C-alpha positions in Angstrom: -45.6 -1.9 -37.7 -42.6 -0.5 -36.2 -45.5 2.1 -34.4 -47.6 -0.7 -33.3 -44.9 -2.6 -31.4 -43.7 0.3 -29.8 -47.2 0.9 -28.3 -47.5 -2.8 -27.5 -44.1 -2.3 -25.7 -45.0 0.7 -23.7 -48.0 -0.9 -21.9 -45.6 -3.7 -20.9 -43.4 -1.2 -19.7 -46.4 0.1 -17.8 -47.5 -2.2 -16.3 -43.9 -4.5 -15.5 -43.3 -0.7 -13.4 -46.3 -0.7 -11.8 -45.7 -4.5 -10.8 -42.0 -3.5 -9.2 -43.7 -0.8 -7.4 -47.0 -3.1 -5.5 -44.0 -5.2 -5.2 -41.9 -2.7 -3.4 -45.2 -1.4 -1.4 -45.6 -4.9 -0.3 -42.6 -5.4 1.3 -42.3 -2.3 2.7 -46.2 -3.6 4.8 -44.6 -6.5 5.1 -41.5 -5.0 6.9 -43.9 -2.7 8.8 -46.1 -5.7 10.0 -42.7 -7.2 11.6 -41.9 -4.4 13.6 -44.9 -3.8 14.8 -45.7 -8.1 15.7 -41.8 -7.2 17.3 -42.9 -4.4 19.1 -45.7 -6.4 20.9 -43.8 -9.3 21.5 -41.5 -6.9 23.4 -44.2 -5.4 25.4 -46.0 -8.8 26.0 -42.4 -10.4 28.0 -42.2 -7.0 29.0 -45.5 -7.5 31.3 -45.0 -11.3 31.5 -41.4 -10.2 33.8 -43.6 -7.7 35.5 -46.2 -10.0 35.9 -44.5 -12.8 37.5 -42.1 -10.0 39.6 -45.8 -9.5 41.0 -46.5 -12.8 41.8 -42.9 -13.6 43.3 -43.4 -10.4 45.7 -40.3 -9.1 44.2 -42.0 -6.9 42.0 -41.8 -3.0 43.3 -43.6 -0.6 41.6 -42.0 0.9 38.6 -41.8 4.1 37.4 -41.9 4.9 33.8 -37.9 6.4 34.3 -36.6 2.8 35.4 -38.7 0.8 32.5 -37.2 3.4 30.0 -33.5 3.1 31.9 -34.2 -0.6 32.0 -35.2 -0.5 28.7 -32.0 1.6 27.4 -29.5 -0.8 29.0 -31.0 -3.8 26.9 -30.1 -2.0 24.1 -26.7 -1.5 24.9 -26.3 -5.3 26.0 -27.4 -5.9 22.2 -25.0 -3.4 20.7 -22.1 -4.7 22.1 -23.5 -8.1 21.5 -23.5 -7.0 17.7 -20.3 -5.0 17.6 -17.7 -8.2 19.7 -18.5 -10.4 16.2 -17.0 -6.7 14.0 -14.8 -6.3 16.2 -12.9 -10.3 16.1 -13.6 -10.3 12.6 -11.7 -6.6 11.9 -8.8 -8.3 14.2 -8.4 -11.6 12.0 -8.5 -9.9 9.2 -5.8 -7.4 10.1 -3.6 -10.7 11.3 -4.5 -12.3 7.7 -3.1 -8.8 6.3 0.0 -9.1 8.3 0.4 -12.6 7.4 0.7 -12.1 3.8 3.2 -9.0 4.0 5.5 -11.2 6.0 4.7 -13.7 2.9 5.1 -10.9 0.8 8.3 -9.7 2.6 10.2 -13.7 2.5 9.1 -14.0 -1.2 11.1 -10.6 -2.3 14.2 -11.1 -3.8 16.8 -8.5 -1.9 16.9 -6.2 -4.0 20.7 -4.0 -4.2 20.5 -0.5 -2.8 19.8 2.2 -5.6 23.3 3.9 -6.4 23.3 7.1 -4.9 22.6 10.4 -7.0 25.2 12.4 -7.8 26.4 15.3 -5.2 24.5 18.5 -7.1 27.8 20.7 -8.6 28.9 24.3 -7.6 27.6 26.6 -10.2 31.2 28.0 -10.1 33.0 24.5 -10.7 30.9 23.8 -14.0 32.2 24.2 -17.3 30.4 25.8 -19.8 29.0 23.0 -21.5 27.6 21.8 -17.9 26.4 25.3 -17.2 24.6 25.6 -20.9 23.0 22.0 -19.9 21.8 23.4 -17.1 20.7 26.4 -18.8 18.1 24.4 -20.9 17.2 21.7 -18.1 16.2 24.7 -16.2 14.7 26.1 -18.6 12.3 23.6 -19.4 11.7 22.7 -16.0 11.2 26.1 -14.3 9.4 28.0 -17.6 12.1 30.8 -18.2 15.4 31.8 -17.0 13.9 34.8 -14.5 14.9 32.3 -11.6 18.0 33.3 -9.4 19.6 30.2 -9.9 19.1 31.0 -14.0 20.6 34.2 -13.5 24.1 32.5 -11.3 24.0 30.1 -14.7 23.7 32.7 -16.7 26.5 35.0 -15.3 28.8 32.2 -15.2 28.3 31.5 -18.5 29.2 35.1 -19.2 32.2 34.9 -17.1 33.5 32.0 -18.7 33.1 33.3 -22.6 34.8 36.2 -21.7 31.9 38.9 -22.8 31.8 40.0 -19.0 30.0 43.5 -19.2 32.4 46.1 -17.8 29.8 47.7 -15.3 30.4 44.9 -13.1 
C-alpha cells in the first residue's frame, strides 16, 4: 500500500513541477512581449516626433549619432527621476533616525560616571602577597611566566622572600 501511494505521489509531484516550469516560461514570454511592445511604442513615438518636425519645417536630417545622443539624454533624465525619490527617502530615514536617537537620549537616565580604575602599582612597591596574585593572573592570561613582566615579578618575589641568587 505504501509503495502504491509513493508511486501515485511521484507522478503528481512531477506534474506539479512541470506546471511550475510552464508557468515560469509563460511569465518570461509575457515579459519579453511587454519589452518588445515597449520598444515598438518608443520607436513609433520617435517616428511620430520626426514626422511632426518635418511637417513643421523644423526637421533637420538627424544622423544616427544625434538620435542616439537624444536617447541617452532621455534615459539619463528618467534615471535621475527614479533616483530623486530614493534620495528623498534616505533623507527622511536619516531624519527619523536622528529623532529616535534624540528621544532615546532624553529618555535615558543620566548614569553616574564609572569609578576610575585604580592606577597600576609599580612592581617595586608591591608586597609579597600582591606579587603572588599578579603572578597567578599573568600565568593565566599570558599562558606562562616567560614574559618580561613575569620575570620582573619573579625577581621581586625572590628579593622580598630573601632567597636572592648570589650571582646578581
